[in-house]
C-alpha positions in Angstrom: 274.8 154.4 71.4 272.6 151.3 70.7 272.4 150.3 67.1 268.8 149.2 66.3 270.0 147.0 63.5 272.4 145.1 65.7 271.3 142.1 67.8 272.9 142.3 71.3 273.0 139.4 73.7 270.1 140.9 75.8 267.7 142.2 73.2 266.3 145.7 73.8 263.1 146.1 75.7 260.0 147.7 74.2 258.0 150.6 75.3 256.3 151.8 72.2 253.0 153.7 71.9 250.3 151.2 70.8 248.0 154.0 69.8 250.4 155.0 67.0 250.1 151.7 65.2 251.4 153.2 62.0 253.8 156.1 61.8 255.0 157.9 58.7 258.2 159.7 59.4 260.7 158.9 56.7 260.9 156.5 53.8 262.9 154.1 55.9 260.1 153.8 58.5 257.0 154.4 56.5 254.0 152.2 57.5 256.1 150.2 60.0 253.7 148.2 62.2 253.8 149.0 65.9 253.7 146.7 68.9 252.1 143.3 68.3 248.6 142.4 69.5 248.0 139.2 71.4 246.5 137.7 68.2 249.6 138.6 66.2 251.9 137.0 68.9 249.9 133.8 68.7 249.6 133.6 65.0 252.7 135.3 63.6 255.3 134.9 66.3 254.5 131.6 68.1 256.4 131.0 71.3 259.8 129.3 71.1 260.1 128.6 74.8 258.1 126.7 77.4 257.5 127.9 80.9 260.0 125.3 82.2 262.6 126.5 79.7 262.2 130.1 80.7 262.7 129.3 84.3 265.8 127.2 83.4 267.3 130.1 81.4 266.7 132.6 84.3 268.3 130.2 86.8 271.2 129.3 84.5 273.4 132.3 85.3 273.4 133.6 81.7 270.5 136.1 81.2 271.6 136.4 77.6 269.7 133.2 76.8 266.4 135.1 77.1 265.4 136.1 73.6 262.7 137.8 71.5 261.5 136.2 68.3 264.0 137.1 65.6 261.3 138.3 63.2 259.6 140.4 65.9 263.0 141.8 66.8 263.5 143.1 63.3 260.0 144.7 63.4 260.9 146.3 66.7 264.2 147.7 65.4 262.5 149.4 62.5 259.8 150.9 64.8 262.4 152.1 67.2 264.0 154.2 64.4 260.8 156.1 64.0 260.3 156.4 67.7 263.7 158.1 68.2 262.9 160.5 65.4 259.6 161.4 66.9 260.6 161.7 70.6 264.2 162.6 70.4 265.4 159.5 72.1 264.3 156.4 74.0 264.9 157.8 77.5 262.8 160.9 76.7 260.0 158.7 75.4 260.1 156.5 78.5 260.3 159.2 81.1 257.8 161.6 79.6 255.2 159.4 77.9 255.3 155.6 78.1 255.9 155.2 81.8 252.8 156.7 83.4 254.5 157.0 86.8 252.2 156.0 89.7 249.4 154.9 87.4 248.2 151.6 85.9 249.4 150.8 82.5 246.7 152.1 80.1 248.8 152.2 76.9 249.7 148.6 76.2 247.7 146.5 73.8 248.7 143.4 75.8 246.4 143.5 78.8 247.3 141.9 82.1 245.2 139.4 84.0 246.2 141.0 87.2 243.1 142.5 88.9 242.7 146.2 89.4 243.1 146.0 93.2 246.6 144.5 92.8 247.9 148.0 92.2 249.1 150.0 94.1 248.4 147.8 97.2 249.8 149.8 100.2 252.7 151.5 98.5 253.2 155.0 100.1 252.7 158.2 98.3 254.6 161.5 98.5 253.3 164.0 101.2 252.1 167.4 100.4 255.6 168.8 100.2 256.6 166.2 97.7 258.8 164.4 100.2 258.7 161.1 102.0 261.2 158.8 103.6 262.5 157.7 100.2 265.1 155.0 100.4 268.2 155.4 98.2 267.3 152.1 96.5 264.2 150.2 95.3 262.0 148.6 98.0 258.4 147.8 98.6 258.2 151.2 100.4 259.2 153.2 97.3 256.4 155.7 96.6 254.2 154.9 93.7 255.1 158.1 92.0 258.6 156.5 91.5 257.2 153.3 89.9 255.7 152.3 86.6 254.6 148.7 86.0 253.8 147.9 82.4 253.4 145.0 80.0 256.4 144.6 77.8 255.0 145.8 74.4 257.5 143.6 72.6 257.8 140.5 74.9 260.3 137.8 74.7 259.3 134.5 73.1 257.1 133.4 76.0 254.3 130.9 75.9 250.7 132.3 75.7 249.9 131.7 79.3 252.9 133.8 80.5 252.8 137.6 80.9 256.1 139.6 80.4 255.9 142.6 82.7 258.4 145.4 83.4 258.8 147.2 86.7 260.4 150.6 86.1 261.7 152.7 89.0 263.3 156.1 89.3 265.4 154.9 92.2 268.3 152.4 91.7 268.0 148.7 92.2 271.7 148.1 92.5 273.2 150.0 95.5 276.3 149.6 97.6 274.1 149.5 100.8 272.6 146.2 99.8 275.4 144.6 97.8 278.6 143.5 99.5 281.8 144.6 97.7 282.8 140.9 97.5 280.1 140.2 95.0 280.4 143.4 92.9 282.0 141.6 90.0 279.4 138.8 90.2 276.5 141.2 90.0 278.2 143.1 87.1 278.5 139.8 85.2 275.2 138.0 86.1 272.7 140.5 87.4 269.9 139.4 89.8 267.1 136.9 89.5 264.6 135.0 91.6 261.4 133.0 91.7 258.1 133.4 93.6 255.0 131.3 94.0 256.6 128.1 92.8 255.4 124.8 94.3 258.8 123.2 93.5 262.4 124.4 93.3 263.3 126.1 90.0 265.0 123.9 87.4 268.6 123.2 88.1 271.2 124.8 85.8 272.5 121.3 85.3 269.4 120.6 83.1 270.2 123.5 80.7 271.6 121.2 78.0 268.1 119.8 77.6 266.8 123.3 76.7 269.5 124.4 74.3 267.7 123.0 71.2 265.1 125.7 71.7 267.8 128.3 71.2 268.9 126.9 67.8 267.5 129.9 65.9 269.9 132.2 67.8 272.9 129.9 67.3 273.3 129.4 71.1 275.5 126.5 72.2 276.9 125.7 75.6 280.3 126.9 74.8 279.0 130.4 73.9 277.3 131.0 77.2 278.8 133.4 79.8 278.4 131.9 83.2 280.2 132.7 86.4 281.6 129.9 88.5 279.3 129.0 91.4 280.4 131.0 94.5 280.7 129.9 98.1 277.5 129.4 100.1 278.3 132.8 101.7 278.6 134.5 98.4 275.5 132.9 97.0 273.6 134.2 100.1 274.9 137.7 99.5 273.7 137.6 95.9 270.3 136.4 97.1 270.1 139.2 99.7 271.0 141.8 97.0 267.8 140.9 95.3 265.5 140.4 98.3 263.8 143.8 97.9 262.9 143.1 94.3 261.7 139.6 95.3 259.5 141.0 98.0 257.9 143.5 95.7 257.2 140.8 93.1 255.7 138.5 95.8 253.3 141.3 97.0 252.2 142.3 93.5 251.8 138.8 92.1 250.1 137.0 94.9 251.9 133.7 95.4 248.6 131.8 95.9 247.5 132.8 92.4 250.7 133.5 90.4 254.2 132.0 89.9 256.9 134.2 88.6 260.5 134.2 87.4 262.1 137.7 87.6 265.5 139.1 86.7 267.4 142.4 86.6 270.0 142.7 83.9 273.5 143.4 85.1 274.6 147.0 84.7 276.9 146.2 81.8 273.9 145.0 79.7 271.2 147.5 80.7 269.7 149.1 77.5 268.7 152.3 79.4 271.4 153.1 81.9 270.1 155.2 84.8 266.5 154.0 84.5 266.3 150.8 86.5 263.8 148.1 85.7 262.9 144.5 86.5 261.7 141.8 84.0 258.9 139.6 85.4 257.6 136.5 83.7 254.3 135.8 85.4 252.1 132.7 85.0 248.7 132.5 86.6 248.1 129.2 88.4 245.2 126.9 87.3 
């Protein structure tokens, strides 16, 4: 069971009800502020990372480098206590309230610059009998009733021009049909990641040392990182293929002519809500 007062390597994601900006449940959570507005993020929790640093962290092999502002994390932890008391648990809250399956995100106070016609593009819907050719894993053909794309109510410490979105899906992202047994341990350790819409290759992991000063608040040093040795070209290609369905979905939702993104899927061992798959997307509008 996740302890809201602990600070894990991959910080918990947020999915809290912005309409309940103050909730009085118990003395410990009385008048705890809810998810931050854009103005609060700009004024009270200024970004610690640049866009280039975010891309470097995603491409480094250690997704644990991606962090939320420490003060904002404490605010989230207190709010999550009240949320669990009100809804009986995070999973219940997500499945039955926050994730408006098949609909646009109407609950977040952090609005996306993505136009209305970007959703749901041509994603299929269930037929009258509630059935369709549903694949056993997430693809661009997954029916919209199985997908919820929302803004992260408690984003990581991203710069103002970067949106932090979450793609939630009722079907798995990791599946034996798309991941070769030879890379199972690699995926368990490192997860999946990729980039779309970039005009140049993502920053090389070899430049990571230049970004480490930005992680000083979290006490991160190179010797504390958890990075798998680089695999053979064949293994690296298998890892890429395991994430190609996610990459295709991101490309189609965030048009590459208008957006560049860095996305990642936490490895199973670090997922905060096991059994409810999701993708993190850092999206930056071009120009």
